[in-house]
Structure formats: structure tokens, C-alpha cells
N, C-alpha and C positions, 0 to 999 in steps of 0.2 A: 627201517627197512634196510637190509644189507644189499650192496650192489657189487657185482664182480667187475673188476677193471680189466679191460682188454684194449690196449692202445692200437689205434688204426690211423689211416691217413686223414680221416675226418676229425681227429682230435677228440672224439667222443668216447663213450664207453659202451660196451655191449657184453652180454653174457658169454662166458667162455664155453659153457657146456660142461663137458666132463673133463676135468683136468687130470693129467696123469703124471707119472714120474718124468716123462720126457717133455714136460711143459716148457722148459727153458729152450730146448732145441726148436720146439714148435714155435715159440715166440720169435726166435731169430729168423726162422724161415718166413714168418709173416712179415716181419720188418723188411726182409730182403725183397719180398714181392711188392711192398708198398713204397720202396725206395727210401726207407727211413735210415738206411746205412749210408746214404749220400753224405760225404764229408762236409759239403757246403751246408746242408741242413743241420748237421750235428754242430757245426760251428755257430750257426744262428741260434740254435737252442741253448748251447752252453752260454753264450753272451746274454741272451734274453733272460734265461732262468736265473743266472747269477745276479743280474741287475734286479730282477723281481725279488729274489731272496734278500738282497742287501737293502731294498726299500723298506723291508719289514725289520731286518736285524738291526738297522740303524736306530730304531726306536729303543733297542736294548743296549745301544752304545757299542756295537761290534759289526763285523762284516766278514765276508769270505772272499778269497782271491781265486781259489781253484775249486770248482764245484765238486770234482771227484775226490780231491784230497781232504778238503775242509769238513766234509760230512762223515768221514770214515770212522771217527771215534764216537759219533752219535750225539756229542754234546751240543754242537750248534744246530743239529737237526731237531733235537728236543726243544732248544731255545726258540727256533723258528716257529715250531708248532704252538708253543706257549704264547708267542707274540700275536700270531694271526688268529688264534682261537680265543685268547683272553682267559684261558684256563691253565691250571697248574698240573704238570705231569709228575709222575713219581720221581723221587730223588735219584739223580744219575749216579752211576759207579764212577769213582775218580781214578781207578787204576788204569795203567797203560797197557795191560796185557790184552791179547786178542779177545779173550772171553769177556773182558770188561767192555770192550768196544761193541762186541756182538750183543751183549746184554742191553747197552744203551740204545742201539739201533732197534732192537726188538721192542723196547719200551715205546719208541716212536711209532713203530709199525702197529703195535697193539692199540695205541691211541687213535691212529688213523682208522683201524678196524672198528673201534668203538663208535665212530661217527657214521657207521653204515657202509663203509667201503671194504670190499673183500679183495685183498691183494692176491693176484695169481702170478706165479712164476717170479715174484720179487721176494728174495730172502735177505736176511741180515748179512749173510756171508758175502753176497755179491757187493753190497754197499761197503762193507768193511774192506773188501779186496780192491775197491776203487773201480769197479766195473762201470765204465762211462755210460753205456746204454741203459743199464739198470738204474744208475743214479739219476740220469735224466728222466727215465720213465717214472721213478718215484716222485721226483719234484713235479713232473707234469700231473701226476695223480693228486698231489697236494694242491697245485694251482686249480685243477679241475674241481676239487671238492670245496676249497675255501674261497676261491676267487670267482669261479664261473658258475658252479652248480646253483647258487642262490639267485642267479639272474633268471627272472621269469617274466615273459611277455606273452600275454594271451595263452597261458598254460602250455607253451611250447617247451621243448628241451632247452637246456642251457645254451647250447650252441645255436639252435634255431632262434631262440629268443634274443640272444646277443646280435645275431645277424639281422633280425627284423628291426631291432632298435637302431642299428647303424643305417639300414635302408630308409627308415622313416626320417631320421635326422638329416640325411644327406640328399633326400629326394629333390629338394628345390634347386640344387646346385648343378651348374653346367659341367659337362665332362666327368661327372661322377656317376658310376653305376655299380653299386656294391652287390655282387652275386656270391662271393666266397671270401675266405680269409687268406688268399695268397695273391693272385694276379690283380684283383680289384684294388689293391693298395700299392702297387709298384710305382705309380707316378706321384704319389704323395698327396694328391688332391683330396682324397677321402679323409685323410688325417686333418688337413687344413679346413675342410668343410665342417668336420665335427667341432673343431675349436671355434670357428667363426659362428656356427649356429648358436653356441652358448655364450661366447665372448667376442662379439663383433669388434670390440675395441682393440683386440690384440692382432688381428689380421685383416688386411685389405684384400679380400678374395678376388675382387675385380681385376687386380693386377697380376694374378697367377696364370701360368700357361702350362698346358699339358706337356709341352715340349721341354720343360725344365724339371724333370723328376727329381734330380739330385738336390736342386735348390729347394723344391717344394718339401721334400722329406726333411732336410736339415732345418728348414724354417719351422716345420711342425714340431720336430723333436726338441729344438731349442726353446721354443715358446712353451711347450708342455712341461719341460724341466724347470724353466724359470718361473712361470706364472701359475701352473697347475699342480706343481709338486709331483710330477710324474717323471721318474728317472729315465734317462735314455737307455732303452732296452734293445733297440735295433740299430744296426749299422746301415747308414744310407747307401754306401757303396755296395754292400752285400745285397740289399733289396733291389738295386738297379741291375747288378751284374748277373745274379742267378736267374736261371730261366723261370723258376717257380719258387717264390719265397716260402719258408717253412710255415705251415699253417698254425702249428702250436705256438710258435714264437709270436706270430701276428696276433693270434687270439689272446695270448697272455698280455701283450702290450695294449690291445684294444680294450680288454676288460678293465685295465687301469683307467682308461678314458671314461668308461661307463661309470665306475665308482666315483671318480673325481667330478665328472660333469653332472651326475645325478644329484650329488650333494649340492652343487652350485644351482641346479634347477630347483631343488627344494628351497634353497635360500632365496632364489629369485622369486619363486612363487610366494613365499612368505613375505618378502619385501613388497611385492606388488599388492598383496592383500592389505598390508599395513598402509601403503601409500593411498590405496583406494579409500580406506576408512578415514585416514587423516584428511584427505581432500574433502570428503563429505563434512567432517567436523569443521574444517576451515571455512568452507562455503556457508555452513550453518551459522558460524560465529560472525561472518561478514554480514549475513542477512539480519542477524540479531542487532549488530551494531548499527546497521542502516535503519532498522526499525526504531531503535532507541533515538537515533538522531532526528529522524523525521517526526517521531511522536513528540519529542521535546520541542522541536521548532514549531509544530502546529499548536501544541498546548500553550506555548509562550505567546504565540500570536493571538490565540483565543483569550488568554488572560489579559493581554494588553488591549484587545479590542472591546471585550465585554463591558468594562467600566465606561468606555466612551459611549457605547450604546445605551448604557443605563443612566447616563448623565442627562436628565431632562430639565435643565435649568437654562433660562435665557435672561437677558436684561430687559425683556418686554418690548424689544424693538423689532419691527418687521424685517428690517435689513439683516439683523443678526440671525433671525429664523431662516431667511432665504439663504444665507451663507451656510447654515447648518444643512439645509436641504441639498445644496450643491455638493457638500462634503459627503453626504450620505449617498448621493448618486454615484460619486467617484468610488466610494467603497463598494457599491453594488457592481459597477462596471469593471473596475480595475483591480481592486484588492481582494475581493472574495473569490472570483472564479479560479485563480491559481490554487487557492487553499482547498476548494472543492476537489480539484484534480489531485492535490497532495493527499487529501483524506482517502480518496479512492485508491491511490497507489499504495498508501499505508496498509489498507485492509487487504489489498491483493498480495503485497509482500508478506503479510502476516500469515495468510492462508497458505501461500506457497511454502513458507518456512515450516509450518506445522505439518504439511503433507510430506515434505522431505524428511522431517524428523520421524514421522510415523514409518515411512518407507525404509529408513535406515535404522529402524529399531531403537530410536532415541526417545527419551521422555519428552513430553510436550514442553514447549517454550513458555515460560511465565515472564512477561515483561516486568520492568521495575515497577515499584509501587506507584500507582497513580497514572500509569501509562498503558493500561490494557485497552483493547479495542472498546470495551464497554465504557471505560473512563473517557476515552476520546469521544465516543458517541454521546455520552451524557453532557460533556463540555460543549459539543457541537449543538445539541438540543438547547442548552442554556443560551448559547450565542444566538441561535435563530429566534428563540423566545424574546430575548432582549432586542433583537433586530426588529421583530414584528411590533413590539411595544413602542420602540423608538419611532418607527415610521408613523404609527397611529397617533402617537403624542405630537409629533412634529407637524403633521397635517392639521390636527385639531388646533395646535398652537398658532399656526399661520392663519387659520380662519378667525381665531380669537383676536390676534393682533391686527388683522385687516379690519375687523369690526371696530377695534379700539381706535385705529387711525381715522376711520370714517366718523365715529362719534366725536373725536377730538376736533375734526374740521367742522362738523356740524355745530359743536359748542362754540367754536370761535366765530362762525358766521352769525349765529343768533346773538351772541354777546356783543359783537360789533354793531349789529343792527339796533339792539336795545340801548347800548351806550350812545349811539348816534341820536336816538330818539330822546334820551334824557338830557342831552346837551343843553344847558341853560335852564332846565326846568326847575332845579332847586333854587336858583337865584330868583326866578319868577315867583315861586311860591312864598319866598321870604319877603317879597316886596310889599310895601304899605301904600301902593299907589291909589288904592280905592278911597283913601281918606281925603284926597285932594281933588276928587272928581265931582263933576256935576251928576245930577240924578240919572240922566240917561247913560252917563258914562259908568256910574256904579252898577246900574241895571245891566249895562253891557258887560261889565267885569263879572257880575254874578253869572250871567249866561255863559260867558267865556269860561268861567271856573267850572260850571256844570258840564260844559263840553269837555273840559280837561279831565274832570272826574270820570266822565264816560270813557274818554280815551285811556285814562289810567286803569279803569276796570278791564278794558279790552286788552291791555298789555299784561294783565295779571297772568294770563295763560302762557305768554312768552317767558315770563320770569320763572314760572313753575317748570316749564320745559327745560330752561337753562339749568335749574337746580336738579331736575331729574337726570339730565345728561351727565352732570358733574358727579352725581351720586353713583351712576352706572359705571363711569370711568374709574371711580375710586374702588368700587366693588370688584371690577375686573382687573385691578392692579395695574392701571395705566402708568407708564414709566414717568410721566410728567404730571401726575395727579396733584402734586403739591401746588403748582402754579395754577392749575385749573380750579382747585378748591379756593385758593386765595382770591381769584377773580370773581368766582361765584359768590364768595362771602361779601366782597365789596358791592356787588350788584344787589344782593339781598339786604345788606345794611342800608344802602341808598334807597331801596324800595320801601323799607320800614320808615325812613325819614320822610319820604314822599307822602306816605299815609298820614303821618302826624302833621306835617306842614299843610297838607291839603285840608285837613279838618280845621286847623286854626284859621286858614285863609277863608274857608267857607263861612265860619262864624263871624269873621270881621266884615265880609261883604254883606251878609244878612243883616248885620247891625246897621250898616250904612244904607241898606235898601229900604229900611223903614223910613228913612228920611227922603229917599229918592224914589220916584214912581215911574218915570218915563222909560220906556223900553221899546226897542225897535223889533216888533214881532217878525218883520220880514227877515231881518238878520238872524233872528232866533231860528226861524224855520230853515234857513240855509244851513245854519250851524248844525241843527239836529240831523238834517239829512246828509250833510257833507261828511260829518265825522264818522258815522258807521261805514259810509261808502269808502271813505279814505282808509279806514281800518281793513275793509275788505280788499282794497287795492294793495295795501301793505302785505296782507296775508297771501294774496294771489302772487305778488312778486316773490315772496319767500318760497312759496311752493314751486314756482316756475324755475327758480334757481337752486332748489334743494338738491343736494347730492344723494345718490342712491347706490346700492350694491345688490346685485342679483346673481343667481347661479344657474337658473334654468330659464327656458323659453316661457314657461308658464308664468314665472314671476315678472318678467319684463312685459309680457302681454297684459298682465294685471295692471301694471303702471300705465301702459298705453290706454287701456280701457278707462282708467280713472281720469287720465288726461282728456280723453274724448268726452267724458261726462262733464268735466270742467268747461270745455269749449261750448258745450250745449247751454251753459248758463250765461254765456257772454251776451246773448240777445237781451235777456232781462237786465243785465248790468248796463248795457248800452242805453236801455230805456231810462234806467235810474240816473245815469250820467246826464242824459238829456234834460231830465226834470231838474236836477241840481243846477245845471248851467242856465236853465230857463229862469230859476229863482234869482241867480246872480245877475242875469240880464235885466230882470225887473227892478232889482235894487239899483243898478246903474241908471236905469231909465228914470226912476223916481227921484234919485239924488240929483240928477242932472236937471230934470224938469222942475223940481221944487227948490233947488239950490240948498240942500240940507248940509249944514257945516259938518264935515267929517262923516257924512252919510255913507260915503263909499266904504269907509273902514267898518268892518264888522266887529262890534265889541264882544261878540259871543264865541268867536273862534279865530284861531290864527290861520285857518285854512283860507286860501284864496282860490278863485276859479282856475287861475293859471296852474297852480300846483296840482289840482285835481285833474286838469287836462293833461299835464305832463305825465302824471302817474298812469293815467288811463292809456295814453299813447305808449308808454313804456310796457305796460302789460300786454297790449296788442302786439308789440314787437317781440316780446319774450315768448309768446305762444308758438310761433313757427320755429324758434330756436329750440324750444323744449321738444317740439315734434322731431327735429333733426337729432337731438341727443338721444331720444328714446329709440328712434330708428337705427342709429349707430349701435346702440346696445343690443337691439334685436338682432342685427347682423352678426354681432360678436357671439351672441348665444346660439345663433344658427350655425356659425362656424364650429362652436364647441359641440353642438349636436352632431355635426358632421364628423368631428374627431371621435365622438363616442361610437358612432356607427362604424367608422373606419377601424377602430380598435376591436369592436365586437366582431366585425366580419373576419378579421385576421385571427382573433382569439378563438372564434367558433370553428375555425379550421385547424388551428394548431392543437387546441385542447383534445379533441377526439383523436387526432393523429398520435399524440403522445399516449393516450389511454390504450389505443389499439396496439401500439408497439410494446407497451408494458405487458399487455396480455399475451402478445405473441412471444416475447422473450421469456415470460414465465412458462409458457407452454413448452418451449424448447428446453428450459431448465428442468422440466419433469423427466427429460432423458429418454424419451421413447420415440424420437423422430430420427431414425437411421442410426448410423454408427456415431461414435464420439467425434470422429473427424468430420462427419456430415454436420453434426451439431455445432462444432467449432467453426466450420465454414459459414453456416447460417448466421451464427452470432457475429462473426467478423463482417458479414454482409450488413447485418443490422447496425453494427458499429460504424461502418462506412456510410450507411444511409443516414444515420443520426448526425454524423459529421457534416454531410452535405446539406441536411435540413437545418443546420445551425443558422443559416442566413435568415430563415423565417423568424427564428427567435430574436435575432439581432434587429430585424425590421420591426418586430413587435416592441422591442425595448425602445427603439427610436420613437414609435408612435406613443408609447407610454410616457416617455419623457416629455413629449409635446403636450400630452394630456395634463401632466402634472404642472408644467409651466403655465398652462392656461387655467390653473386652479380648478380642475374638474375632479369632483370627489365621488361621483356615483355614475353608474352606467346600467340602465335598465334593459339594454339590448343583449346582454350576455351574462351568463352565470360565472364566467371565468374572470379572475383578477390576475394581475401580473404576478402576484405572490404565489397563487395556486399553480400557475403555469411554470414558474421557476422551480417550485417544489417538485412538480411532476417531471420536469426536464431533468433535474438532478436525480430523481428516483430512477428515471429511465437509464441515465448514464451509469449510475451505480449498479442497477440490475444487470446491464450488459456486462460490465466489468466483472461483477461477482460471478455471473454464470460462465464467462470465458475462463475465469480463474478456476472455477469448480470443474469445468470440462477438462482443462489442461491438467489439473491435479488427478482427475480420473484416468486420463491417458497415461500420465506418469505412473500412477498406481498400477494400471493394467499392464503396461509394458515392463515395469520393473518387477512386478510380482508374477508375470507369466500367465495371467488369466486371459481367457479368450473374450472376444466381443460377445459371443453367445452367453458366456457366464455373466458378463457385465449386464447384458440385457435382462437376463433372468433375475439378477439381483435388483436391478432398477424396477422391473415389472412387479416383483413381489413387494418392494418398498412402496411403490405408488399405489398398489392395490389396497394396502392397509393405511395409506395416508389419505383418509377420506376427505379431510378438509383442505388438502393441498397446501399444507403449511411447511412442507419440507422436513418434517420431523415426526417421530413416532413416540407415543407414551409407552411405558413398560409393557402393558398388556398387548398393544399393537405390535411392538417389537418381538415379543415372545411368539405371537401368532405368525409373524413373518418368518422367524427362524424355523418354526415347525413346518411351514409351507415349503421351505427349501430343503426339508429332510433332516433338519438338525434335531437330534434326539434329546428332548428334555423330559425326564420322567416326571410323572404326576405324584410325587411323594416328597418327603422332607429332603432327601438327597437332591432331587431335581430342583427344589426351591433354593437350596444352597448353591447348586451349580449356576442357576440363573442369576442369583445375587452376585456371584463372582463375575459373570459376564457383564452385568450392569455396571460394576465398578470399572470395567475396562472401557466400555463404550460411553459412559457418562461419568468421567472422573470428578467433575465439578458438582455432581449431584443436582443437575438442573431439572431432572424429572422428564427429560426428553432425549431422544437419540437422533442425531442428524444423519443424513445419507452418507457423508464422508466417514463418520465414525462407524456406521454400519458396514460400508464397503471395506474399510480398513480391517474390521474384525473378520469379515468373511474371507478376505485374501490372506490374512495372517493365519487363519485356521487351516488353509490349504497349501501354503507355500513356506519355504525356508527363508530365513534372514540371517545376515551375519550377526555374530554374537561376540561378547567379550572373550569367551573361551577360545574362539577361533583366532582372535588377535593375539591372545596370550601365547597360544601354540606357535603362531608365526614369529613372534619375538623370540620364543625359546629356540626356534631353529636358527635364527640369526646369531643368538648368543651361544650356540653350541651346547645346548642343554643346561647352561648355567642359570641360576635363579636371578641373575642380574645381567645387565648389558653395559658396555662402555661407550663413551663418545666416539672413539675411533671406530668401533664396530658399526655404529649407526651411520657415521659418515661414509664408511666403506660400502654399505649395503643399500643405503637410501639416497635419493636425489638430495642435493644440498638444502633446498628449502624445507623438505620434509624432515631431513635429519635435524636441522636447527630447530624446527618446530618441536620435535620430541625432546631434544636436549634442554630447551628452555622451559619445558613443562614437567619433565620427569623429576620426581623426588629422589634424593639419595637413597641408596639401598642400605638398610640397617640390619639385614639378616646375618647369619653366620658366614664366615669365610669371605666377608666383604673386603674388597680392595679399594684403594683410594680412587675416587671418581666413579665408583660403581653406581648405576642408576636402576631404579625400581620400575621395571616395565609392567609388573603385575598391577600395581595400584593405578598406574597411568592408563592401562587398558580398561580397567573397570570404571575409571572416571569418565572415559569416553562415552559410556552408556549411562552415566549418572546425571545429576543435576548440573545445569550450566552455571558458570560463575556470573554470567550477565544477568 
């Protein structure tokens, strides 16, 4: 589109209308009315236009000194147009004649006209003749077309757009009110504000004063020339001293600010975008490193702990098992809880990282081999399985070792009793005393031997009991079974010798008996009745001092009932004792009355009435002691029963509380209870409530420790065990943390993706509708129905199937067969929102590199903060493309790598 140029005081262009032959005179009259012939304005235009031309001619290695003279031959005018347009003009005429100069100027004017500019009243002759006004008018036309016309803000004209740009940039600054391109710039603050808005490091605007216009102008002009590569086109003194600065000069100079600062703004925008992406990458790498460190530490601890829990060996000593129990309690109370927290933190960090990666359009993070969340959960399950097995084994082992100790003490007691009874028996059986006795003495020896055989038969049960206990200790792998077996073997060997010797002695006495006939029937009667009564007394004494071990009230009550039954037999025993003592009294009476030599001595038994009396008195004394022992044990079992009830009462309160809270947290996790912030607040309240409720768990742990210390292994008053409560507690903590993390991730997704709460509720409502089993995930058919319910078009044909398979690979990259809510939400937001891409970052780097295919370290350090610059320099590969210079860096491969696989 051609445009007619008519210069006026506003510096713009307007149609001339009908030009005529008197156009030149008409032009001068217009300039006269607008004051353009003011010498002060002409001076400002000459200086400004000259500087503007030189800022471009310097690129071609030349300059002008006098704007009227140096353009007269048309050569530098053509060169100026080539520089600012980037195009080549026709070859100039090299002659020095006037017509050569006119031809060159016409070539320049023709080029200007080819750009849509219609020149009115400006001819080549006026330029060749050095007409100042026409020359300045021509240069202004060039400035207007090539420096100002392309400025466009909100579809306004070039001048209006440039003015609006200045107003917006300087609006926040005090004492600046840009309304035009003359008086608004006299005090220099508008120039300083433009510089400070884009380069605050160059000017301290707070120290500037409206009362120092000359200083403000010189400061702005100096900084623009030195740091922004804008040549000084205005004179500070002229700006201050003239009543109204020249609008064209100011517009020309301000347009240079626009071009210089717009380029800086693009570079700043590109640098900010790069920094934002790099910060995301650095944060993600930090989270990856933190996850790797925590995962390694937790897995190392599990690997160290699991073999300890799997070691189910002892030295068969109760003290060793008790020491292991104390170590296990310390593990439960001290060592495991911090690891439970570490595991929860690890899962939270992993989910947060994956959410950030999705939101920043990065691929999902894959931990190192063996360190995935699944690996950690599997290792944790193995640890808890080993822990459960270890506890069950340890309690069972303690019960076994306690029984072993009881059996060992019982063996010792019975063996001591038996060996006390056998003391001297073997020598007696080997004696040949019956060969030198009288008849009555032989008969007495015979009866005595019969009594001994009866006693020996009675002791057979005790020997068998000793052998049975020794065998049980051996089968239960008692740690000192070797010495027990050796002692048992000595007793059994001696018992066998007793049998052989008894038979031989009986044969010898019977042989002597045939010679001797006299026998004391009364002694015999005493012996027959005293021997079994004596054995009964020995058995009663053993039972009354017998050790026992029980675990329930019912067991001790059974022992008490047995003891009561025994006490009911004491009347009959007392009667038998009276009968035996009466026989002894009769013997004493007859021996005294008839003076029977040796009649008091009973030849049939070694038992004497005093021994029977002593044993009987001892049994009567042991009965109340046994009563007290049983009552003490009854009280202990009652205390244990109290502990069971105490634990059950507490557990029956804690267990349902945990279950209710797990259900409540799960209900919040379904996402339909208010806004995400409401859900997060409720979860935080549950988290605080759980923390406050921790004292109940601690109290329960103390009760449980007391229960274990008292060797209580069952509790019929509650269905809850400490193990199930611990598992429920850990499940509640994990559920709260997981749901808090999911809600925070959803808030992060909602805010970063710009979706509304209503959209989020719609997504959650649709997801929950198809999640019939409340598992928090959908199978492919449910997922497809959910998408359709939200208006997502999936055609019912082969193309629709292909599209759906493509979607499934996005939401279920690991091919698990299910779609989680986070993956579903990420897909829905990704479908409706934009994300940063590698292409955007590549474009940003290209701006910083001035369109080069590579960038240098110096350019990065100039445009980016130090830490971000060094981050890029340390990771960018050398550029290998054409025209590469030493130190060139490949920003293209670096940018694409930001959105590729992580090195971690």
C-alpha cells in the first residue's frame, strides 16, 4: 500500500490530497504555520538525524559530518538505505557531474517509493542542491518508514503506539507523565525511567530529582550510549533551553530506545523462561538424589536387620532367650518407629517428585534398580514377615526353655531322693550276715528282705519317672542333657544291680530258713503295714514339695482341687498311722513284759516307729505350706488375669478408634468432601488427632510389655493383639500421609494447570462413579466409560480403538492394567492446558544467542544468574555443527535432554 508523506508538527504522515505544481511553496507555507522553520528546532533535527544516520552508516565503516552536504551526491544516501533495509540498491553512478548525482538520489527515492512511501514535494534536485529543509524532510521520511512505522502496539499508528509503549513503561515512576514527544521529556526523568525499567542495575532512580533536568538528561544519554549502544542524538542544553523540544528529534531518539530495549526484553523473557525450566530440573534432581539416598539407607537397614530376625538359634538357655526378648523389644520401641517414618517420607517424596515431573512435562522418574517403591515395599513386607516369625519363635522358645528348666529341677529332686534312699543298700544286699544268725534272726532277715523287696518294687515307679524325665530332656535338646543322661545311667545301672543282688540274697535266706523256723509274727505285721505307709509318706512328701508351672487360673485351681482331695485322705492316713503305732506299742509291751532278747529290734524292717512318726509329722507340716504356695500362685494368676483384662479394655478402645479413622481418612481420600483445601484441612486435623492419640498406643505398649514380662501368651477378652494394633496404627499413619500427599499434588496440579475446583470435582465425581469397589483405580473399560461421561469422544470403530490404546499407554505406561486417579487427572489437565516444551526452551536460547545455532559461556554468564549459567555450562555438550567457534556450546541437545530420560 502506497502512502503519501506530508510532514506536520505531530511527526506523522497524512494524505496530501491533490498535489500541484506549487507543492513546494505550499509545503513551506505549512512548515511556517507549524513553526518548523524555527532555527532551534532545525538545529535539533540536524544533530539528531545526523547521529541517527551515523548509527547505521557505522556498520558500513563510514559516517557523515554535514547532513546537507554529505547526501548531495546520493552515494551515502543509497548506502544508508542498504544498511537499514538489508537490501541491495541498483549500482550507483560514479561520475561527479550534477546529472550523476541526481541519478543516484533518484535511485534512493525510487527505493523509498518501492516500500510504499509516496514522496510529495521532495525531488532529487532539492537534495542535490543541499536544500536543508528538504534534506531533513527526506531523512525524517526514512526514519518514519524504517525506524518508527513498524512499531505497533494494539493496532495504533506508529506514533500512537510508540507513545503508548512509553506511557506503559514509565507509569510506575514518580514525576513522570508522558503525554507527548516534546515537553514530557524536558526534565530527563522519562529517559531515566525507560532505562531503569529494563536495566535497574544501571540507574538508581530513587536519587533523581525533577529539579536537575540537565543532570538527568546527561545521565540518561551517557548510559544509553555506553551500555545500550544508543548514540547521543540530542543535546541536553538544547532540550533544557528551548521552550519546546523538536518532536521529530525526540521521537527519533526514543525509537532507538524502543528497538534497543525491546531486544533486551526478549532476551530477558527468554532468560527467565530458561531459568524457570532449569530451576524445575534442579529441584527434580535434588528430589531424585534425596530419594536415592533415603531408599539406599532404608534398604541397607532392612538388609542388616532381616538376617538378625531370621536367626532363630539359641544355646538352649532361658537367660539367653530372655536377653533376645529384651533386644527384640528395643527393636520394636526404638529402632523400627523412625524407619516407619522414613518409609512414609520416602513414598511422599516419590509421589511429589512424580507429580512435579508430570506438571513440568518431564518423563516419569525411574529409581535405580532395586530401589523402586515396589522394591522397598517388598523388602518391608519381608522384614515384617521375619519379625512376626521371630516373635512367635521366641515366645515358643521361652515356653520350651522354661519347661526344660522345670524338668531339670524335677529330675534333680527325684534323683537326689532316690540316691538318698539307695545309700548303703548295695552293701547290705551283698552282706552274708544271715549265715551266722540264729533261726529267729534268719527268719527276721527273710522278713526284712521281703520288706526290702516290697520297698524296692515301690521305688520302681520313681526310677521309671527319673528315666522318663531324662529322656524328655534329651528329646527337647536340654543344654546339659549329657550330665543328666550320665546320672540317669548310673541310677539305672545301680537299679539293675539291686535286682540281681536282691535275688541272690533272697535265695540265700530261703536256704537258711529251712534250718531256722522261729519268726516274730508281730514284727512281721508291723513291717508289712509300716512299709507301705512309709512309701505313702515318701510319695506324699514328694508331692507336697513338687514344683509346678501354670499359665492360667484354671490350671492353678486344678492343682488346688487336687490338693484338697489329698487333704481329704489325711483322716484315713491318720487312722493307719494309729494302727501301726499301736502294733509298735504292743511289741514294746511284750518285749518288756517277757524280756525277749533283742525283741525290740524288728528283724523284718529297718523302719522304726520314731521314723514313721517323724515322717507323719513332716507331712502334716508340709500340708499348710503347700496351701500357701498354691494360694500365692493363685494370686499371681489373678494378677495376670487382671493384666489380660487391662490390656483388653484398652485394646478394645484403641482398635475400633483406629478402624474408624482409617475409614474416615479413606472417605476423605475419595475427594468429594468439599474443596481440596477443605480436604487437606480435614486430613491435617486427622494427622493432629492421631499425633495426640499416640499416648494411648504408648500406654498400650507399656501394658503389653508388662504382659510379656509376666509370660502371658493368650487373652480371651479381646480379638486384638499388639501386632494387629501396630499394623493398623502404621496403616492409619501411612493412609493419612498418602492422602495428604495426593491432595497436595492435586492442588499443585489444579493451580499449575489452571483448572477450576468445579472441573476437579467433575473429574473426581466421574472417577468415583466408575470406581465401584473404591480401590482408587479403574480398569480399561471403566476408564473408557469415565472418559465418555466427561464428553471425551472415542469412536466405536477401529480408529477409536487405536486412539484409546494410545491414551492407555499415556495413563498406564507400566502396563499394570489399571489407571490411578493421579494419572487420570494428569491426562485430563494435559488435554486442556498448555505446558512448556523443549521447543520453547530452544527458542529462548536462540534469542540469547542472537539466532546462532550455538551459545558461548560468556553469553550464558551475561544473560543468566550465576548458578543457572554454571549449571548450563557444566552440562552443555560442545557444539559440533558448521561455523563452530572454540568454546561453542550445543543448546539444542541440552534443551531436548531436559525433557528426556534422567541420568539418575
